[in-house]
C-alpha positions in Angstrom: 17.3 26.7 15.8 19.0 24.6 18.4 17.6 21.1 17.8 18.7 20.0 21.3 20.2 16.7 20.2 23.9 17.5 20.4 25.7 14.4 21.7 23.0 12.0 20.7 24.0 9.0 18.6 22.2 8.1 15.3 22.2 5.2 12.9 21.3 6.3 9.3 20.9 3.5 6.8 21.8 3.8 3.2 23.5 7.1 3.9 26.4 7.3 1.5 24.4 9.4 -0.9 21.0 10.6 -1.8 18.3 11.2 0.9 20.1 9.1 3.4 23.2 11.3 3.1 21.1 14.4 3.4 19.8 13.1 6.7 23.2 12.1 8.0 24.6 15.5 7.1 21.8 17.4 8.8 22.1 15.3 12.0 25.9 15.7 12.0 25.5 19.5 11.6 23.2 19.4 14.7 26.0 17.8 16.8 24.9 14.2 16.6 27.4 11.4 16.4 26.4 9.4 13.2 26.8 5.8 12.3 26.6 5.7 8.5 25.8 2.5 6.7 25.9 1.6 3.0 26.9 -1.4 0.9 29.9 0.0 -1.0 32.9 0.6 1.2 34.6 3.1 -1.1 31.6 5.3 -1.6 30.7 5.1 2.1 34.3 6.0 3.2 34.3 9.1 0.9 30.9 10.2 2.2 32.0 9.7 5.8 35.2 11.7 5.3 33.3 14.5 3.7 31.0 14.8 6.7 33.8 14.6 9.2 35.6 17.4 7.4 32.5 19.5 7.0 30.9 19.1 10.5 33.6 17.8 12.9 31.1 15.2 14.1 32.1 11.7 15.2 31.3 9.5 12.2 31.4 5.7 12.2 31.1 3.9 9.0 29.8 0.3 8.6 29.8 -1.1 5.1 27.2 -3.9 5.1 23.9 -4.8 3.4 21.4 -3.7 6.0 18.7 -5.8 4.3 20.3 -9.1 5.2 20.5 -10.7 8.7 24.3 -10.8 8.5 24.5 -7.1 7.5 22.2 -6.0 10.3 24.1 -8.0 12.8 27.3 -6.3 11.7 25.9 -2.8 11.8 24.2 -3.3 15.2 27.4 -4.8 16.7 29.3 -1.6 15.8 26.5 0.9 16.4 26.4 0.8 20.1 23.6 2.6 22.0 21.5 4.4 19.3 19.2 7.3 20.2 18.1 8.1 16.6 17.3 5.5 13.9 16.8 6.6 10.3 15.5 3.7 8.3 16.3 3.9 4.6 16.9 1.4 1.7 16.8 1.7 -2.1 13.5 1.2 -3.7 12.5 -1.9 -5.8 12.7 -1.6 -9.6 9.8 -0.2 -11.5 7.6 -2.4 -13.8 4.1 -3.5 -14.5 1.8 -5.6 -12.2 2.2 -8.5 -14.6 6.0 -8.4 -14.3 6.4 -9.5 -10.7 6.3 -12.9 -9.0 6.5 -14.0 -5.4 10.3 -13.6 -5.2 10.1 -10.0 -6.4 7.6 -9.2 -3.6 9.7 -11.1 -1.0 12.8 -9.0 -1.9 10.8 -5.8 -1.8 9.3 -6.7 1.6 12.7 -7.7 3.0 14.3 -4.3 2.0 11.4 -1.9 2.5 9.3 -3.4 5.3 10.9 -6.2 7.2 14.4 -4.6 7.5 13.0 -1.4 9.1 10.9 -3.5 11.5 13.8 -5.6 12.5 15.9 -2.5 13.3 13.0 -0.9 15.2 12.7 -4.1 17.3 16.4 -4.2 17.9 16.9 -0.6 18.9 13.7 0.8 20.4 13.9 -1.2 23.6 17.2 0.6 24.4 15.6 3.9 23.7 12.7 3.0 26.0 15.2 2.1 28.8 16.9 5.5 28.4 13.6 7.3 28.2 14.2 9.0 24.8 14.4 8.0 21.2 13.5 8.9 17.6 12.8 6.7 14.6 12.3 8.2 11.1 11.4 5.8 8.3 12.0 7.1 4.8 9.1 5.6 2.8 7.5 7.2 -0.3 4.7 9.5 -1.5 3.2 6.2 -2.9 1.7 5.3 0.4 -0.6 8.2 0.0 -1.2 7.9 -3.7 0.0 4.7 -5.5 2.4 5.0 -8.4 1.4 2.5 -11.0 4.9 1.5 -12.2 6.1 1.2 -8.6 3.8 -1.5 -7.4 6.5 -3.4 -5.4 7.3 -0.2 -3.5 3.6 0.7 -3.0 3.0 -2.7 -1.4 6.1 -2.9 0.9 6.1 0.7 2.1 2.4 0.7 2.8 2.9 -2.4 4.9 5.6 -0.6 7.0 3.2 2.3 7.3 0.6 0.1 8.9 3.1 -1.3 11.3 4.3 2.1 12.4 0.8 3.4 12.8 0.2 0.9 15.6 3.7 0.6 17.1 4.3 4.4 17.3 1.3 4.8 19.6 2.5 2.0 21.9 5.9 3.5 22.6 5.1 7.3 22.5 4.5 7.3 26.3 8.0 6.0 26.8 9.6 9.0 25.2 10.1 7.4 21.8 8.6 8.9 18.7 8.3 7.1 15.4 7.3 8.9 12.2 7.6 8.5 8.4 9.0 10.8 5.8 7.4 10.4 2.4 9.6 11.8 -0.4 8.4 12.6 -3.8 10.9 13.0 -6.6 14.2 14.4 -5.4 17.4 15.2 -7.2 19.1 11.9 -6.5 20.3 8.7 -8.2 16.8 7.3 -7.7 15.3 10.1 -9.9 17.8 9.3 -12.7 16.9 5.6 -12.4 13.2 6.4 -12.8 13.7 9.1 -15.5 16.0 6.9 -17.6 13.4 4.4 -18.7 10.9 7.2 -19.4 13.4 8.9 -21.7 14.1 5.7 -23.5 10.5 4.7 -24.0 9.6 8.1 -25.3 12.7 8.7 -27.4 13.7 11.9 -25.6 16.8 13.0 -23.6 17.1 12.5 -19.9 17.0 16.2 -19.4 13.7 16.4 -21.4 12.2 13.6 -19.3 13.3 15.3 -16.1 11.8 18.6 -17.3 8.5 16.9 -18.1 8.3 15.3 -14.7 9.2 18.6 -13.0 6.4 20.3 -14.8 3.9 18.0 -13.1 5.1 19.2 -9.6 3.4 22.3 -8.3 6.7 23.5 -6.9 8.1 23.2 -10.5 11.3 21.4 -9.5 12.8 18.3 -7.9 13.4 18.3 -4.1 16.9 18.4 -2.7 18.6 16.1 -0.3 19.5 19.1 1.9 15.9 20.2 2.5 14.8 16.5 3.1 17.6 16.1 5.6 16.5 19.3 7.4 13.0 17.9 7.9 14.5 14.6 9.1 16.7 16.4 11.7 13.7 18.3 13.0 11.7 15.1 13.5 14.6 13.8 15.4 14.9 16.9 17.6 13.7 17.8 21.1 11.0 19.9 19.5 9.2 17.0 17.8 8.1 15.1 21.0 4.4 15.6 20.2 4.6 14.3 16.6 3.6 10.6 16.7 2.9 8.1 13.9 2.7 10.7 11.2 3.3 10.5 7.4 4.9 13.7 6.3 5.0 14.4 2.6 7.9 16.1 1.0 6.8 16.1 -2.6 6.5 19.7 -3.8 2.7 19.4 -3.8 2.7 16.5 -6.3 0.3 14.4 -4.3 -3.1 16.0 -5.0 -5.0 15.3 -1.7 -6.8 17.4 0.9 -5.5 15.3 3.8 
């Protein structure tokens, strides 16, 4: 399928690996010029080179911490006119409700709620002026069904979801569509970070912890960055103009809900 976005320009945050990389790759394959952002220059440079060699797309790399004011300013200064924004940032650490204090919540809100909002406010006005734009926020299945050990993520990402619910409907008539992608467990570094403590607490291997988690997913496996990226690219396409303010689960059926 021709996604109709060849020649558009995208900013994909936290895109040197994992789900962000999967989104950057899918957009580059669709002919989009991609601005890739991540904190580690070496890892980012390698990922950008791989995409250039693989797709022939124009790839701009900006190594900066997108969750800081200084990092966002650097990225925006080099990004130029952005048609597609993919908001993404690493999730807060797991723990128990009794583990977190105010500063822990502030860090989670900065990374997973306030940073995406700041980028939306910075880039959506230009999209409105040009009459077309797409924003995809990578959040979590936890906004549909909370995950007890991820309380910081539950709170911050649900806050972003509420913001998007209202904002998306205010800008849809200007040709700008904002939606959220809600990943369940995918085969990324994040999965290993979550499975590791489980393996340690239960005295089992990482592979055994992974197998036990996969058994709880109706699809029987972890998702892949490639299939996640494909859904992201579709939401950014010309075919998704009637999809507004939605929360789309990619979790292999793990969230047991009718709606």
